[in-house]
C-alpha positions in Angstrom: -62.6 39.4 157.5 -59.6 40.0 154.4 -58.8 42.5 152.0 -56.6 41.9 148.8 -56.2 44.1 146.3 -55.5 43.7 142.9 -55.0 47.3 140.4 -56.2 49.2 143.1 -59.6 47.6 143.4 -60.9 45.7 146.1 -61.2 42.4 145.7 -61.7 39.2 148.4 -64.7 38.7 150.4 -64.5 42.9 151.3 -65.6 43.9 147.4 -68.9 41.6 147.0 -70.0 41.9 150.7 -69.7 46.1 150.3 -71.7 45.6 147.3 -74.3 43.6 149.2 -74.3 46.0 151.9 -74.6 48.9 149.9 -77.7 47.3 147.8 -79.2 46.1 151.2 -79.1 49.7 153.0 -80.2 51.5 149.5 -83.1 49.5 149.1 -84.5 48.8 152.5 -83.9 52.7 153.2 -85.5 53.9 149.7 -88.4 51.2 150.4 -89.5 52.5 154.0 -88.8 56.1 152.9 -90.4 56.2 149.6 -92.9 53.1 149.4 -94.4 52.1 153.3 -93.6 55.4 154.8 -97.5 56.1 155.0 -98.0 52.1 156.1 -95.9 52.5 159.1 -96.7 56.4 160.2 -100.7 55.3 160.1 -99.7 51.9 162.2 -97.3 53.8 165.0 -100.5 56.4 165.0 -103.3 53.6 165.6 -101.0 51.7 168.0 -100.0 54.6 169.8 -103.7 56.4 170.0 -102.2 59.2 168.4 -99.8 60.1 170.9 -96.5 59.4 168.8 -95.9 60.5 164.9 -93.2 58.4 162.7 -91.2 60.4 161.0 -90.4 59.5 157.5 -86.6 60.2 157.6 -85.6 59.0 160.9 -88.0 56.1 161.1 -86.3 55.0 157.5 -82.9 55.1 159.1 -84.1 53.7 162.2 -85.3 50.6 161.0 -82.7 50.2 158.2 -79.9 50.5 161.0 -81.3 47.9 163.4 -81.8 45.5 159.8 -78.5 45.9 159.3 -76.8 45.5 163.1 -79.0 42.4 162.8 -77.4 41.5 159.4 -73.8 41.8 160.9 -74.2 40.4 164.2 -75.5 36.9 162.7 -72.6 36.7 160.1 -70.2 37.5 163.2 -71.2 34.0 164.1 -71.5 32.1 161.1 -69.0 33.9 159.3 -70.3 33.0 155.9 -68.4 34.1 152.6 -68.2 33.2 148.9 -71.1 32.4 147.3 -73.5 31.7 150.6 -72.8 34.6 151.9 -75.9 36.3 150.6 -77.7 33.9 153.1 -76.7 36.3 156.2 -79.1 38.9 154.9 -82.1 36.4 155.0 -83.0 37.1 158.6 -83.0 40.9 157.9 -85.3 40.2 154.8 -87.9 38.4 156.9 -87.9 41.3 159.4 -88.2 43.9 156.8 -91.3 42.1 155.5 -93.1 41.3 158.2 -92.7 44.8 159.7 -94.5 46.4 156.4 -96.7 43.0 155.8 -99.6 44.3 158.4 -102.7 45.0 157.5 -104.8 48.1 158.3 -108.8 47.8 158.0 -111.3 49.9 160.1 -112.8 46.7 162.1 -109.3 45.3 163.2 -106.9 48.0 163.2 -103.5 47.0 162.7 -103.0 43.2 162.3 -99.8 41.4 161.0 -102.1 38.2 160.6 -100.0 34.8 159.9 -96.7 37.1 160.2 -96.8 37.0 163.7 -96.0 33.3 164.3 -94.4 32.6 160.4 -91.6 35.1 160.9 -89.6 33.9 164.0 -90.2 30.5 162.5 -88.8 31.2 159.1 -86.0 33.3 160.8 -85.2 29.7 162.8 -85.1 27.6 159.5 -82.6 30.5 158.1 -80.4 30.2 160.9 -80.1 26.2 160.8 -79.6 26.5 156.7 -76.6 28.8 157.4 -75.5 26.6 160.1 -75.4 24.0 157.5 -74.2 25.8 154.9 -71.2 26.8 157.1 -70.1 23.1 157.2 -69.8 23.1 153.4 -67.6 26.4 152.8 -64.2 25.0 151.1 -60.8 26.3 152.4 -60.7 28.8 149.3 -63.4 31.1 150.0 -61.0 33.7 151.1 -59.0 33.5 147.9 -59.2 36.4 145.5 -62.6 37.0 144.1 -63.4 39.9 141.6 -66.5 41.6 142.1 -68.3 40.3 138.9 -66.7 36.5 139.7 -69.4 33.6 140.1 -69.2 33.9 143.3 -70.0 37.2 143.6 -72.6 37.2 141.1 -74.6 34.6 143.0 -74.9 36.7 146.0 -76.0 39.9 143.8 -78.6 37.5 141.9 -79.8 35.9 145.7 -80.0 39.9 147.0 -82.5 40.7 143.8 -84.6 37.5 145.0 -84.7 38.8 148.3 -85.9 42.4 146.8 -88.4 40.5 145.3 -89.8 38.5 148.1 -90.4 41.7 150.3 -91.8 43.3 147.3 -94.4 40.4 147.1 -95.3 39.7 150.3 -95.4 43.3 152.2 -98.4 45.6 152.0 -98.9 46.8 148.4 -103.0 47.4 148.8 -102.6 50.7 146.2 -105.7 51.7 147.6 -104.9 51.7 151.2 -101.5 53.4 150.1 -103.6 56.3 148.6 -105.8 56.7 151.3 -102.8 57.0 153.9 -101.0 59.2 151.6 -103.9 61.4 151.5 -104.6 61.4 155.1 -100.5 62.3 155.9 -101.2 65.2 153.6 -104.3 66.5 155.1 -103.1 66.3 158.6 -100.4 68.6 157.9 -103.1 70.7 155.5 -101.3 70.4 152.6 -104.7 70.1 150.6 -103.2 70.6 147.1 -100.6 67.6 147.7 -103.8 65.4 149.3 -105.6 65.8 146.0 -103.0 64.8 143.5 -102.5 61.5 145.5 -103.8 58.7 143.0 -105.6 61.2 140.6 -104.7 59.4 137.6 -105.8 56.1 139.0 -109.4 54.9 137.5 -109.4 52.6 141.0 -110.6 53.5 143.8 -113.1 52.9 146.9 -115.9 54.4 148.9 -113.5 55.3 151.9 -111.1 57.4 149.4 -114.1 58.6 147.9 -115.2 60.1 151.1 -111.9 61.4 151.8 -111.4 63.0 148.6 -114.8 64.9 148.6 -113.7 66.3 152.2 -110.6 67.3 150.8 -111.9 68.8 147.6 -114.5 70.9 150.1 -111.0 72.1 152.4 -109.8 73.3 149.4 -113.4 75.4 148.1 -113.1 73.3 144.9 -115.7 70.3 145.5 -118.3 71.5 143.0 -115.0 72.4 140.3 -113.4 69.2 140.7 -115.4 65.8 142.4 -116.2 64.0 139.2 -112.5 64.5 138.1 -112.0 61.3 140.0 -113.7 57.6 140.1 -116.5 57.4 142.4 -117.6 54.2 144.3 -120.5 54.6 146.6 -122.5 57.4 145.5 -123.9 59.7 147.9 -123.4 57.3 150.5 -119.7 58.0 150.3 -120.3 61.6 151.3 -120.1 61.1 154.9 -117.7 58.6 157.0 -120.3 55.8 158.7 -117.5 54.3 160.8 -117.8 50.7 158.9 -117.4 50.4 155.3 -116.6 54.4 155.0 -114.0 55.3 157.9 -111.1 57.5 158.2 -107.9 56.1 159.7 -106.1 59.5 161.0 -108.2 62.5 160.0 -110.9 62.9 163.0 -114.5 61.6 161.5 -115.9 64.5 164.0 -114.4 67.0 162.2 -116.4 66.1 159.0 -119.4 66.9 161.0 -118.2 70.1 162.3 -117.1 71.5 158.8 -120.6 70.9 157.7 -122.2 72.5 160.6 -123.3 70.3 163.2 -122.7 66.7 164.5 -125.7 64.7 165.4 -126.1 61.7 168.2 -128.2 59.4 165.8 -126.9 57.5 162.9 -127.9 59.1 159.8 -127.8 58.7 156.2 -125.3 61.1 154.2 -128.6 62.7 152.6 -130.7 62.6 155.4 -128.0 64.6 157.6 -127.8 66.9 154.9 -131.1 67.9 154.8 -131.6 68.0 158.3 -128.6 70.3 158.9 -129.9 73.1 155.8 -133.7 72.5 157.8 -132.3 73.5 161.0 -130.6 76.5 159.5 -126.9 74.9 160.8 -125.7 74.3 157.2 -122.2 76.0 156.5 -121.4 77.4 153.1 -119.8 73.9 152.4 -122.6 72.0 153.6 -124.5 73.8 150.7 -122.1 72.0 148.3 -122.4 68.7 149.8 -126.0 68.5 149.4 -125.9 69.9 145.9 -123.3 67.0 145.1 -125.2 64.5 146.9 -128.2 65.4 144.3 -126.1 64.9 141.3 -124.2 61.5 142.7 -127.9 60.5 143.2 -128.7 61.7 139.6 -131.6 63.8 141.2 -131.4 66.2 138.7 -134.7 67.8 139.5 -134.0 68.2 143.2 -130.6 70.0 141.9 -132.6 72.2 140.1 -134.7 73.0 142.5 -132.6 73.5 145.3 -129.1 75.5 143.4 -130.9 79.0 143.3 -131.1 79.4 147.0 -127.1 79.4 147.0 -126.4 80.2 143.8 -126.9 83.0 141.3 -127.6 80.9 137.9 -125.1 82.6 135.8 -122.1 81.4 133.6 -119.9 81.9 137.1 -121.4 78.7 138.2 -118.9 76.0 139.4 -117.7 73.8 136.4 -120.3 70.7 137.5 -123.0 72.9 138.4 -123.1 74.4 134.6 -122.3 70.7 133.5 -125.5 69.4 135.2 -128.0 72.3 134.3 -127.2 71.5 130.6 -127.8 67.9 131.2 -130.9 68.8 132.8 -132.4 71.4 130.6 -131.6 68.4 127.6 -133.5 66.0 129.2 -136.6 67.9 130.5 -138.9 69.3 128.2 -140.5 71.7 130.8 -137.5 72.6 133.0 -138.0 74.3 136.4 -134.2 76.6 135.5 -133.6 77.3 132.4 -130.0 77.5 131.5 -127.4 78.1 128.8 -123.8 78.6 128.3 -122.4 78.5 124.9 -119.4 76.9 125.5 -120.9 74.1 128.0 -123.7 73.5 125.4 -121.1 73.5 122.7 -119.1 70.3 124.6 -122.4 68.9 125.4 -123.1 68.7 121.6 -119.3 67.1 120.9 -120.4 64.2 124.1 -123.4 63.3 122.6 -122.0 63.0 119.4 -119.6 60.8 120.4 -122.2 58.9 121.9 -123.8 58.8 118.6 -120.9 57.9 116.7 -119.7 54.7 118.6 -122.5 52.2 119.0 -120.3 49.8 120.3 -120.5 50.4 124.0 -116.7 49.7 125.2 -115.6 51.8 122.3 -118.2 54.4 123.0 -117.2 54.3 126.9 -113.5 54.6 125.8 -113.9 57.4 123.4 -116.0 59.4 126.0 -113.9 59.0 128.9 -110.6 60.2 126.8 -112.2 63.4 126.2 -114.8 64.1 128.9 -113.7 61.6 131.8 -113.9 64.7 134.3 -117.5 65.8 133.4 -120.7 65.0 135.3 -122.0 63.6 132.1 -119.7 60.9 132.0 -120.7 59.9 135.5 -124.4 60.2 134.7 -123.8 58.6 131.7 -122.2 55.8 133.6 -124.7 55.6 136.4 -127.8 55.9 134.8 -129.7 54.2 131.4 -131.1 57.1 130.4 -130.0 58.2 127.0 -128.5 61.1 127.0 
């Protein structure tokens, strides 16, 4: 490796090589530390059957160091210089992509799919390309090359293309990242941090919905904040079923223990909750699960007949229970429970006004979501055709 200096600035191969080195190390570590940490942690947890745990900082440093050493070893053999120097980073980028391209799902666990056989083939092709490129190098590759010369810029552009390659082909399933991040926080009992994961995203699935319900229950916030999130699966997403609704790291048995008991037979979530209450095994958390289950099903009559067993019907009721009772009293001419709250009644009147002033369904939905997107009324309106 030669080093040339001009006006105190490193030039030649050392200058742009150091820039490429800095770009690679910075991208690799930040990518692993900030974006793929949860995927790697979950993969290690599953593959080790919970016996070992991935450390975010040391894991990112270790993988980045290995990939860097791999690049240095390759280039010590091929000795690429000039505009083709960036090729020496291709195998390291391929390994970084394959490490983070894993798929994690309830049925298959951790799987790398076609990357298992594609990675060695692609690395072999890149090594062949480097061997060919080495023969094309001219004798003037060691001349002074400013950091912003054409040759240097060719390497920087190549690095950016490799960054894009990693970003395109690695695991970027947004909902999976949300779920894995939540589970990481919950394992550490960081429930408030878990509640903030993806809170402004309108996309979700039944597993993420179930995990959020469990997390809110652990916080004692289920009847206050359940409908602040989008919901998929309705009442069927109240509990894990080991198939379509499943956790990766949080023990599923812990949900049953939290609610009061674990039954051997497979039961639907609502049947399970009703049996818990019939056999007087339900915890206070199970009371809210049952009441919220009725709300998710849109069974306002069952909700109204049940809530008095566990709550005094006053203005201090949890937010979503107050909203549900105001809606129930509006829809029933002879309600089982009479309930009025001046503030909630006024908000519901505003909700109806927006509905009536926006006959176009799309505009109506947008206007309601902007103002009342975190209410039970919004969920009920979206799930049921009965006119409010």
